[in-house]
N, C-alpha and C positions, 0 to 999 in steps of 0.2 A: 820418268814423270809421263802419265798418260795424254793423250790428245783426244782432242773434240774438233766435230765440226761445227762451224758458226752456220747455222738454221738448212737449208738444201743448196747452201753454195759448197765449192769445190776448198775453200778458207780456211785450211785443220792449224791447229794450233793447239800450245800445251793447255792441257785444264785450269791452269791458272796463269793468268801472264802477269805484267810488272806493269804498275802506273809508276810514272818518272817523273811528274809533276813537285813531288814534295823535294827532290834533290834541287830544284832551282826558284824555287816559287812557292807561296802560301802558308807554307810551316819551316820560316825557321827557328832557327840558323841554320845555315847549308852547309854542307861537308864542303869537303877541299874536292874539286873537281877531279884529280888522278885519282883521289879514293872511288869515285863513282863512280868511273872509268872501269876501275878493278873490279867494281861488285859489280856492273853491267856483263861483264865477261864471265864473271863466278855464276851468275844466274845461269847463261849458256851452258856452261859446263855442267849445270843441275839439271836441264833439262828445261828448262824457261825459252819460250821463240817466239811469245807476244808481249810488245813493248809498246805501250802508247804515251805518247807527248802528243804539244802543240804550238802552234807559234806563238800565241799567249801565253807561255809558260816561259818567263823571266823579264820580259819577251825576247823571244828567240834564243836565249842560251840553252834549254833545255833541249831544243832540237839537236844545236850545236854539240850536246853532251851525249846524245843518243848516237849520231850520226860519227863521230869520234871513235866513240866505245864499240862500235858493233858495226864499223866499214870491215875489218877482215874479218867478221863473221856473218857478212850479209846476208851470205846465198842459206845461211841456217838459220834464218831470223826471219818473222812477220814484223812492221814497223806499221802501227795506224798514229798518223796526225789529224787535224783537225784546222779547218778555215771556220771565216764567219764574223770577222771583228773588225772593227776601224782601230786601230792603235796609232796613238798619238803621243810621242816624246813618251816613251816604252808605257802611258797607260793605255784603257783599254776605254775609248773612248762611247762606245757605240757597236751595233751591229753593223754589218756588211756583210752582205753573201750576193753583193750586183756581181755576174755574169765574168764581169773584167776583174773584179777582185780576186775572183776563187782563180782563175787564171794567174796572178799575178801570185796569190800567195801558193799555188801548186809550184811555179819556176822557183820561189824563194825558198820554198821548202825542199824539195831537191837537192839546191844547195847544199843547205845545211846541215840535210841528212846523211849528203854523200852518196846519194843512189843516184840511180837512172830511172828507179818506179818507185812509186806511194804502195805500198800492199793495201792498206785500208784509209780511204782521205771522208772524214767524218764533218759534215755540216753543224760546229759548235755547239748551237741554239738558233734556231728555226727564227729567220729576220720576217719580219710582218711586212715591211715593205719588199720583198720581191716575192711572188709567185714561186711554192716551192716546187712545182713543172720547171721554171727554169734553172733552178740551181740544181736539180737530180738531170735536165739535160745538160748543161755543163757539166756535168764531172761525166757523164756518158760517153760525152765529145775526148776529155781528157781519157777517157778507159780506150777510147779508139784511138787515141794516138800510143799507146802504151805508156803514157807518163803516171797512168792510175791503175791499180786493179779491180778495185772493188769501193763500193761507194757506202756509207753509212750516215746515220741520224745520230745525236746525240739532245736526249733533254725533250724530244717533241711529243707530240700528241697522235692520239689515234689517226687523227684527219688526215693530219699531212705526214704521218707512215703511209698511209692509203695512197694519195695521190703523189706522191715522192716516188713511191715503189710501180707502181702505175707507171709511169714514165722511165726509170731504172731502177732493174732491183736492186732491193737494200738489203746487203749484206747481215749488215749488224748495226743494233739499237744502242748507244751504250747512255747511260741514264741509272740513278741512283738505286741502288737496291743493297737491303740488308734488314735485320730484326727487327733493327728500330726505324725503318722506311720503308713498308710494304705498299704501298699504294699502287704500285707497278702491275700486283697480283689480280688490281678489280677490272681493269681495260687491258692495260698495254700485253702482259702477257700472252692473255690469249689472242692475243689480232697478231703479234709475233709468232705465236703458234700456227694460227691457222694461213699467213701468209708464209712461214719456214723463213723468218729472221732470225738468225741469233742474238742474244741478248749478252752485253758486255757490262756488268752494274760496278759503275765507280764506288769509292767507297762502300766497299763490304764488310767494312770492320767502321764503318759510323766516323769516318776519319779520328778513327783510333779511339772511338772510346769504348768501342767493345771488347778492346783488349783486356778491361780492368786494370790498366795502368793512371786512368785518367780517375780521379774524382773532386769534389766540389773547393777541397783547398788548390788544386792543382791551378799554376797563374799560366797566362799565356803573352808572348809579347805583343806588344801594340800590331806590329805587321803579320802577323799571326793570322788567317783567313777566320780561323776560330774567335776571334774574339768579336769578331760582327756577327757571329752565327747565335741566334734567341738560343736556339737549344743548348747553346754552351755557356749560356750563363751559370753563374755558381750554384744557384738556388735550383734550374733546372738537372745541370748536372745530377743536383743531391738527389731530387724526384726521378730521373732515369736511371738511378744506379739499380733498381731495380729488375731492368732485362739485361743488365752484368752480374747479377745473384743469380738467375736464370742458368744465364751459358756457365757459370761457375761453378754450381752444383751440378750440371750434367759433365763438363768438364774432367771431374774430380773422379766421377762415375767411369769414363771413358779412358781415364787418364793420359789426359789431352790436355790442351790452355783454350780459356776461354776462347782468342779466336780460331783455333782452331776448327770448333766447334761453330764457330758462325759463320768460317768460309764452309766448310762442310756439311752443312745444312743449306746454304747455295746451289752446291755442286751437284746436291741431290733432287735439286728440286725440277731439274730440267737436263736432258745431257745435251743442250745447246748452249746454255748457260757458261759463262770463263768469264768467274769476277776477277780484279785487277786492281790487287793492293799494293798498294804504295809501301814503302821503309827508304831509307837511307843506311839500314844496320843490316848485314851480313846474318847475324844470328834469331832475327826478324823473318826475314827471307828465307832463312831454312825449315823455321817454323811454321811460315805460311805454306809452304808447298809441303810439309807432313800433314798437311788439311788434305790433301789430293788420297792420298793412301786410310784416310778416315774412314771408315763406313759404317753410318748414323741407320739402326733398323728402321721399319717402316714403324712399330708403335714410339722409338725414338723421336723420330723423325713427327709424326702427331701428339707427343709429350709436349714437345718444343712449340708445336703452331698452336696448341690451345692453351698452352699456358701463357705464349707471347701475343695470342689473341685479346688475352686478358688485359694486357697492360696497357694504359694511357699514356702513349710519348708524350712528355711536356715541349713545348718551344716549337718555332717554323724553323725550316732546314737552312732559309736563308735569310740574310739582312732584307728588310724591306724594299732595299734600293734592287737588288738580286733579283727578288721575287719577279719583277717585270720582263725577266728575259726564258722566262719557264712557259713554256709550249704546252697550250690546254687543247 
């Protein structure tokens, strides 16, 4: 597995990380914990060193899973987790990035992750009620205390990225980016490049859609996050199949899979981009890792860019209720 540095920081990770959310949150049915422990350890054997979790995944159970699985391998891996929510009775009831809350979450996450330091601590969503300088300053103090190594933001807009970075250097931004969500190319990526901040795209496979395994006849459980997403309505899935068709045609030429082409495209964009596709299946993990060795020529990248730019993706990527938590 190749490695990459996140921006100009000294945080070096595998070129492809592993998003752990779906092992216990958002995408049921969830597998047995023991099976996921085996898979997480297998991922390390296969060269993955970058693992992503958050307190709200579960809540709490995902951090516990990651902590138990990776404790014997702790020195070999980089673990990222997140703060920024109020959680009541197992539900996210709103944003909360007050300094005392950040500290409380850090202490609880350290215990669940069975570690004495959090490698990368993201603000999960920008809290409009707390100045971003206060958030960055609190993480800065945690870094000084040796409880956190690096500060990250998730789904933050350009203004808040700049303000946070001025207070405490931001190592990485984690936001959605893929062939069916290219908005970060407008302002976010140029800003990250200017400031030397790494980019960690989540949902690089469009929550499974870009694998080609989901169509308009696919059904989702009512507790599946995708059941609330307008982009995943049956009608919109049918309309959006055109982007999967594009990936499939290129995949055939390269003797690869649509998922591998989607990931290789992201990896080719910038040397400081590290996608974190999630999976609960070992064969999918192996398939995703295969994308790291897949080279797309300048001509092939141009072909993908030009063809996908002509495709109008139908449907919002979040429900109306969740849209309010996105920083602009």
